[in-house]
C-alpha positions as CSV (number, residue, x, y, z in Angstrom):
1,M,-4.7,13.3,-15.9
2,L,-6.4,11.9,-12.8
3,S,-8.8,9.2,-13.2
4,V,-11.0,7.1,-10.7
5,A,-12.7,4.0,-12.0
6,E,-14.9,1.5,-10.2
7,G,-13.9,-2.1,-9.9
8,Q,-11.4,-4.4,-8.6
9,S,-10.1,-6.3,-11.5
10,H,-7.2,-5.9,-13.9
11,D,-9.7,-4.7,-16.4
12,V,-10.0,-1.3,-14.5
13,L,-6.6,-0.2,-15.9
14,K,-7.8,-1.2,-19.2
15,T,-10.8,1.1,-18.8
16,F,-8.6,3.9,-17.5
17,K,-6.2,3.3,-20.8
18,E,-9.2,3.6,-23.1
19,D,-10.7,6.6,-21.4
20,W,-7.1,8.2,-21.5
21,M,-6.8,7.6,-25.3
22,I,-10.4,8.9,-25.9
23,H,-9.2,12.0,-24.4
24,G,-6.1,12.4,-26.5
25,G,-3.5,10.9,-24.3
26,H,-1.4,7.9,-25.3
27,P,-0.5,5.0,-22.8
28,Y,3.2,5.7,-23.1
29,L,2.8,9.1,-21.7
30,V,1.8,7.6,-18.4
31,K,4.9,7.7,-16.3
32,E,3.6,6.7,-12.9
33,L,0.5,4.9,-11.4
34,S,-0.5,4.9,-7.7
35,I,-2.4,1.8,-6.9
36,D,-3.2,-0.4,-4.0
37,L,-1.4,-3.9,-3.4
38,S,-3.9,-5.7,-5.2
39,P,-2.7,-8.5,-7.5
40,A,-5.1,-7.7,-10.0
41,F,-4.4,-4.0,-10.2
42,I,-0.6,-4.9,-10.4
43,K,-1.3,-7.3,-13.4
44,G,-3.4,-4.5,-15.0
45,A,-0.6,-2.0,-14.6
46,K,1.9,-4.1,-16.0
47,E,-0.1,-5.2,-19.0
48,Q,-1.7,-1.8,-19.9
49,F,1.3,0.5,-18.8
50,P,4.5,-1.6,-18.9
51,Q,6.6,1.5,-19.2
52,A,5.0,3.1,-15.9
53,S,6.6,3.1,-12.5
54,V,4.3,1.9,-9.7
55,T,3.9,3.4,-6.4
56,F,1.8,1.5,-3.8
57,D,-0.5,3.7,-1.7
58,K,0.7,4.5,1.9
59,F,-2.2,3.0,3.6
60,H,-1.7,-0.7,2.4
61,V,2.0,-0.5,2.7
62,M,1.7,0.8,6.4
63,K,-1.0,-1.9,7.1
64,L,1.6,-4.6,6.0
65,V,4.3,-3.1,8.0
66,N,2.0,-2.9,11.1
67,E,1.0,-6.7,10.7
68,A,4.6,-7.4,10.5
69,V,5.5,-5.7,13.6
70,D,2.6,-7.2,15.4
71,E,3.5,-10.7,14.4
72,T,7.1,-10.3,15.4
73,R,6.0,-8.8,18.8
74,R,3.6,-11.8,19.4
75,Q,6.5,-14.2,18.6
76,E,9.0,-12.5,20.7
77,Q,6.9,-12.0,23.7
78,R,7.0,-15.8,24.4
79,D,10.6,-15.4,25.5
80,V,10.4,-11.8,26.6
81,P,7.6,-11.5,29.1
82,A,8.1,-7.6,29.1
83,L,6.8,-7.3,25.8
84,K,3.2,-8.7,26.9
85,K,0.4,-5.9,26.5
86,T,2.6,-3.6,24.4
87,R,1.0,-4.0,21.0
88,Y,-0.3,-0.6,20.9
89,L,3.1,1.0,21.9
90,W,4.8,-0.5,18.8
91,L,1.9,1.1,16.5
92,K,2.0,4.5,18.2
93,N,4.1,7.4,16.7
94,E,7.1,7.8,18.9
95,V,6.6,11.5,19.5
96,N,3.4,10.7,21.2
97,L,4.7,8.1,23.9
98,T,4.9,9.0,27.3
99,T,8.2,8.7,29.3
100,D,6.9,5.4,31.0
101,Q,5.9,4.2,27.5
102,K,9.4,5.0,26.1
103,K,10.9,2.9,28.7
C-alpha cells in the first residue's frame, strides 16, 4: 500500500497506521518505510512500526552529503588556496566535468 498524509509531526505515522488498519492491513505487515530525516517522522516510525526498516529519501541524504563536502572544502581552502572557487566542481557529477575541471 502507498499512502500520503499531510503534516510534519510524528502523528502522521499514527494516521497512516489507522488508515492501513481500516483497509484490512495490520501494522506488522509493514516491512519498510521511506521517510525524510525529520526527527518527528523517525519517532513516529519507531513508535507505530517498530518492526519496519526505515529508508531515508535520497534528496535529504544527498543534501547532508553536499553540505558536509562544502564545509570540508571551506575548511581546507584556508590551507590550500587552489580550492578557492571550486565549490560547484565538488557538487558536479564527475562525468560532466570538463578536462580543465578534472585537473
